[in-house]
C-alpha positions in Angstrom: -204.2 16.2 -113.9 -203.2 13.4 -111.6 -200.7 12.5 -114.1 -199.1 15.7 -113.7 -199.3 15.9 -110.0 -197.5 12.5 -110.0 -195.0 13.6 -112.3 -194.4 16.6 -110.4 -193.8 14.6 -107.2 -191.6 12.0 -108.9 -189.5 14.8 -110.4 -189.1 17.0 -107.1 -188.2 13.6 -105.3 -185.6 13.1 -108.2 -184.3 16.7 -107.9 -184.0 16.1 -104.0 -181.6 13.1 -104.5 -179.8 14.8 -107.2 -179.2 17.8 -105.1 -178.3 15.6 -102.0 -175.7 13.8 -104.4 -174.2 16.7 -105.8 -173.7 18.4 -102.4 -171.8 15.2 -101.3 -169.7 15.2 -104.8 -168.8 19.0 -104.1 -167.8 17.9 -100.6 -165.8 15.2 -101.8 -164.0 17.3 -104.5 -163.1 19.7 -101.9 -161.8 17.3 -99.6 -159.6 15.8 -102.1 -158.4 19.2 -103.3 -157.3 20.0 -99.5 -155.5 16.6 -99.5 -153.5 17.2 -103.0 -152.7 20.6 -101.6 -151.3 19.3 -98.2 -149.3 16.5 -100.2 -147.6 19.2 -102.5 -146.8 21.3 -99.5 -145.3 18.2 -97.6 -143.3 17.2 -100.7 -141.8 20.7 -101.1 -140.7 20.5 -97.5 -139.7 16.8 -97.1 -138.9 15.6 -100.5 -140.2 12.0 -101.0 -137.2 9.8 -101.5 -136.3 9.0 -105.0 -135.9 5.2 -104.4 -139.4 5.3 -102.8 -140.8 6.6 -106.1 -138.5 4.8 -108.3 -136.8 7.9 -109.8 -133.1 7.0 -109.8 -132.3 9.4 -112.5 -133.4 12.1 -110.3 -131.6 10.8 -107.5 -128.5 10.9 -109.4 -129.1 14.6 -110.3 -129.7 15.5 -106.7 -126.6 13.9 -105.5 -124.4 15.6 -108.3 -125.9 19.1 -107.2 -125.1 18.2 -103.6 -121.6 17.4 -104.5 -121.0 20.5 -106.8 -122.4 22.6 -103.8 -120.0 20.8 -101.3 -116.6 20.9 -103.7 -117.4 24.3 -105.4 -115.1 27.2 -104.5 -116.4 30.2 -103.0 -117.9 32.9 -105.5 -115.4 35.5 -105.0 -112.5 33.3 -105.3 -110.0 34.6 -108.1 -108.2 31.0 -108.2 -108.9 28.6 -111.2 -111.9 26.6 -111.1 -112.1 22.9 -111.2 -115.0 20.4 -111.6 -115.0 17.6 -109.3 -116.4 14.3 -109.7 -119.8 13.9 -108.0 -119.6 12.2 -104.4 -120.6 8.3 -104.5 -123.6 7.2 -102.4 -122.9 5.4 -99.1 -124.6 2.3 -100.5 -121.7 2.1 -103.4 -119.0 2.1 -101.0 -116.4 -0.7 -101.2 -113.2 -0.8 -99.3 -109.8 0.7 -101.2 -106.4 -0.1 -100.2 -103.0 -0.1 -101.4 -102.6 -1.4 -104.9 -106.1 -1.0 -106.1 -106.8 0.8 -109.4 -110.2 2.0 -110.4 -112.3 5.0 -110.6 -113.3 4.9 -107.0 -109.6 5.8 -106.1 -110.0 9.0 -108.3 -112.9 10.0 -106.3 -111.2 9.1 -103.0 -108.1 11.3 -103.9 -110.3 14.0 -105.3 -112.0 14.3 -101.7 -108.7 14.1 -99.8 -107.3 17.0 -101.7 -110.3 19.0 -101.2 -109.8 18.3 -97.3 -106.1 19.0 -97.4 -105.0 15.7 -96.5 -103.2 15.3 -99.9 -101.0 17.6 -101.9 -102.9 19.1 -105.0 -102.3 16.9 -108.1 -104.1 15.5 -111.0 -106.2 12.6 -109.5 -105.3 9.1 -110.8 -107.0 5.5 -110.5 -104.0 4.1 -108.6 -104.2 3.6 -104.9 -100.5 4.3 -104.2 -98.3 5.0 -101.2 -99.3 8.7 -101.1 -102.9 7.9 -101.2 -102.4 5.3 -98.3 -100.6 8.2 -96.4 -103.3 10.6 -96.8 -105.8 8.0 -95.5 -103.8 7.5 -92.4 -103.9 11.4 -91.9 -107.6 11.3 -92.0 -107.9 8.4 -89.8 -105.4 10.3 -87.2 -107.5 13.6 -87.5 -110.7 11.5 -86.5 -109.3 9.0 -84.0 -109.8 5.9 -86.1 -107.4 3.1 -86.4 -104.3 4.5 -88.4 -104.0 1.6 -91.2 -104.4 3.4 -94.4 -107.3 1.2 -95.6 -110.4 3.3 -96.6 -113.2 1.0 -95.4 -116.8 1.8 -95.1 -116.5 3.7 -91.9 -113.7 5.9 -93.3 -115.6 6.5 -96.7 -118.9 7.2 -94.9 -117.2 9.6 -92.7 -114.9 11.2 -95.5 -117.9 12.0 -97.6 -120.0 13.4 -95.2 -120.3 16.9 -93.6 -118.5 15.7 -90.4 -115.1 15.2 -92.2 -112.9 17.6 -90.5 -110.2 19.5 -92.9 -106.5 18.7 -92.4 -104.6 20.4 -89.2 -101.6 19.5 -87.3 -102.4 18.2 -83.9 -100.7 18.5 -80.7 -99.7 14.9 -79.3 -99.4 13.3 -82.6 -96.4 12.1 -84.6 -95.9 11.6 -88.4 -94.0 13.0 -91.3 -96.0 16.2 -91.2 -94.8 16.8 -87.4 -91.2 16.1 -88.6 -91.6 18.5 -91.3 -92.7 21.2 -89.2 -89.8 20.8 -86.8 -87.3 20.9 -89.5 -88.7 24.3 -90.5 -88.6 25.7 -87.1 -84.9 24.4 -86.9 -84.2 26.4 -90.0 -85.7 29.6 -88.4 -83.8 29.1 -85.2 -86.9 28.1 -82.9 -85.8 24.5 -82.3 -82.6 22.5 -81.9 -83.5 19.1 -83.1 -86.4 17.3 -84.9 -88.3 14.4 -83.0 -91.1 13.7 -85.0 -93.7 14.0 -81.9 -95.7 17.4 -81.5 -95.1 17.6 -77.7 -93.9 20.3 -75.4 -90.6 21.2 -77.2 -92.6 21.9 -80.5 -95.7 23.8 -78.7 -92.9 26.2 -77.0 -91.1 26.7 -80.5 -94.5 27.4 -82.1 -95.3 29.9 -79.3 -91.8 31.8 -79.8 -92.4 31.9 -83.5 -96.1 33.2 -83.1 -94.9 35.9 -80.8 -91.8 37.1 -83.2 -94.4 37.1 -85.9 -97.1 39.1 -84.4 -99.6 35.9 -84.0 -101.3 34.8 -80.9 -99.0 32.7 -79.2 -101.1 29.6 -78.3 -98.6 27.1 -79.5 -101.1 25.6 -82.0 -100.3 25.3 -85.8 -103.9 26.6 -87.3 -104.0 27.5 -90.9 -102.6 31.0 -90.3 -99.6 29.8 -88.3 -98.9 27.0 -90.9 -99.2 29.4 -93.8 -96.7 32.0 -92.3 -94.1 29.3 -91.1 -93.9 28.1 -94.6 -93.6 31.5 -96.5 -90.8 33.9 -97.3 -92.4 36.3 -94.9 -91.7 34.1 -91.6 -89.3 35.9 -89.4 -86.3 34.2 -88.0 -85.5 33.9 -84.3 -83.6 36.8 -83.1 -80.8 34.3 -82.0 -80.3 32.9 -85.4 -77.3 34.5 -87.4 -78.7 36.2 -90.8 -77.9 34.1 -93.8 -76.3 35.6 -96.8 -78.8 35.3 -99.8 -77.5 33.3 -102.8 -79.5 32.2 -106.1 -79.4 29.0 -107.5 -77.6 28.0 -110.7 -80.4 27.1 -113.2 -78.5 24.3 -114.7 -77.7 22.4 -111.5 -81.2 22.9 -110.7 -82.4 20.9 -113.8 -79.6 18.3 -113.4 -80.6 17.6 -109.7 -84.3 17.5 -110.6 -83.7 14.9 -113.4 -81.5 12.8 -110.6 -84.5 12.5 -108.5 -86.8 10.8 -111.0 -88.4 7.7 -109.8 -88.0 8.5 -105.9 -90.9 8.0 -103.7 -93.5 10.8 -102.8 -93.7 11.3 -99.2 -95.7 14.2 -97.3 -93.3 16.6 -95.7 -90.1 15.0 -97.1 -87.2 17.1 -98.7 -84.8 14.4 -99.9 -82.6 13.0 -100.4 -84.5 9.7 -100.8 -88.2 10.9 -100.9 -90.0 14.3 -101.5 -93.2 15.9 -101.5 -93.7 18.6 -104.2 -92.2 21.7 -102.4 -89.6 19.5 -101.0 -88.3 18.8 -104.3 -88.1 22.4 -105.2 -86.4 23.1 -102.0 -83.9 20.2 -102.5 -82.9 21.3 -105.8 -82.4 24.8 -105.0 -80.2 24.1 -102.1 -78.3 21.8 -104.2 -77.8 24.5 -106.6 -76.5 27.0 -104.2 -79.6 28.7 -103.1 -79.9 30.0 -99.7 -83.8 30.0 -99.9 -85.6 28.1 -97.1 -88.0 25.4 -96.8 -91.5 26.7 -97.9 -94.6 25.2 -99.0 -95.8 25.7 -102.6 -97.8 28.6 -101.8 -94.8 30.2 -100.0 -92.6 29.8 -103.1 -95.2 31.3 -105.3 -94.9 34.4 -103.4 -91.2 35.2 -103.4 -91.4 38.7 -104.5 -87.7 39.0 -105.8 -88.2 36.3 -108.2 -89.4 37.4 -111.7 -93.3 36.7 -111.9 -94.4 34.9 -115.0 -98.1 34.9 -115.5 -98.6 33.0 -118.8 -97.4 29.5 -119.6 -96.6 30.6 -123.3 -93.6 32.7 -121.6 -91.9 29.9 -119.4 -88.1 29.2 -119.8 -86.4 26.1 -118.5 -85.9 26.4 -114.7 -89.0 28.0 -113.8 -91.0 27.0 -111.0 -94.8 26.4 -111.7 -97.6 26.7 -109.4 -101.1 25.4 -109.5 -104.3 25.7 -107.4 -107.9 24.0 -107.4 -111.3 24.5 -106.0 -110.8 28.0 -105.0 -108.0 27.2 -102.7 -104.4 28.8 -102.0 -101.7 27.4 -104.3 -101.2 23.8 -103.6 -98.8 22.1 -106.0 -95.4 23.2 -107.6 -93.1 21.8 -110.1 -90.0 22.6 -112.1 -90.4 23.4 -115.9 -87.7 21.6 -117.9 -88.7 22.6 -121.4 -90.9 21.4 -124.7 -94.1 21.7 -122.5 -92.7 19.2 -119.5 -92.3 19.7 -115.7 -90.5 17.5 -113.2 -92.8 17.2 -110.0 -93.3 15.1 -106.9 -96.7 13.7 -107.6 -98.8 12.7 -104.7 -101.3 10.8 -107.0 -98.5 9.0 -108.7 -96.6 8.3 -105.5 -93.1 9.3 -107.0 -91.1 12.0 -108.7 -92.0 12.3 -112.3 -91.6 14.0 -115.5 -94.7 14.7 -117.4 -96.6 17.2 -119.7 -97.8 20.4 -117.9 -99.4 22.0 -120.9 -102.5 19.8 -120.7 -106.1 20.9 -120.2 -105.9 19.9 -116.2 -102.6 21.9 -115.6 -103.5 24.9 -117.8 -106.8 25.2 -116.2 -105.2 25.3 -112.9 -102.0 27.2 -113.4 -101.8 30.3 -111.3 -98.3 31.7 -111.9 -94.7 31.1 -112.2 -91.5 32.2 -110.9 -88.0 32.5 -112.3 -85.6 31.8 -109.2 -82.4 32.6 -111.1 
């Protein structure tokens, strides 16, 4: 009987110790569960950096997704789609300048085109004069030293959400200002070009805006610029009307061939350098056309030129129009037959003859017009 009582007391003590230990384990398990839940919640709200976790592949995927979100066109856009290369990480930035040739230049051109500092084109790996000038425009827009060199400071800003899109600024000078003034002269709102966006230019822009039903603030925002370089721009009432003339197509082609190898310069319209729409303007005028100086989008909207919707129906002399990233038409070239076009290329830095029925150009083709 004593043994039984002893065994009973011993078992009771063991049970008590076991029960106490069990409660501690339960409490510890509950606490651990709470900690895990908090970690999961915190991770979903503030993801742990991939570097800290050693997940380089995941970081690459995340950067690619961010680049696609930044560079993709709006969902309701009917323009051709273009897939851009992923934006580089800031730790990968190396200084880029005239004469460089590598894949980083291709990314740089891509980004400059998205922001409007460079005419739409098929990006290349060559850092030419067109790329250098586009970087200068970006530097001007952001009050940086205008040296055309894409250093670390420029690249970090360029690939950030603080990068501003291209606009013409009052108080600045450059080829783009000179081109604006020449167009205002054509329309009868200015007498001479100075290359400086000062009081005379502001007053001319105000007069244009007033004549064309826009707010006359003297600023060349996107709406004003688009209209100035379009066939819908109304001339000054003081300018005599010009008799409309069409171009001779054979002369257009011959003139275009004569410009091969000449420099690409933003806003230039010949005779020694051109941008894409400036080349079209020069060739049309040399061939007898009275058509004004538009941008690529403006020429694509000339309603009295026959509209061609398929590249299979092109004829020599047709004007080709292209767009990327859901934007308005941003590039034009002259079809010369056999799947080739002549155009002023911002990426190549000169007037070139190249294939236009490639994957890139067919994917971004919008329309063609027959100006003869």
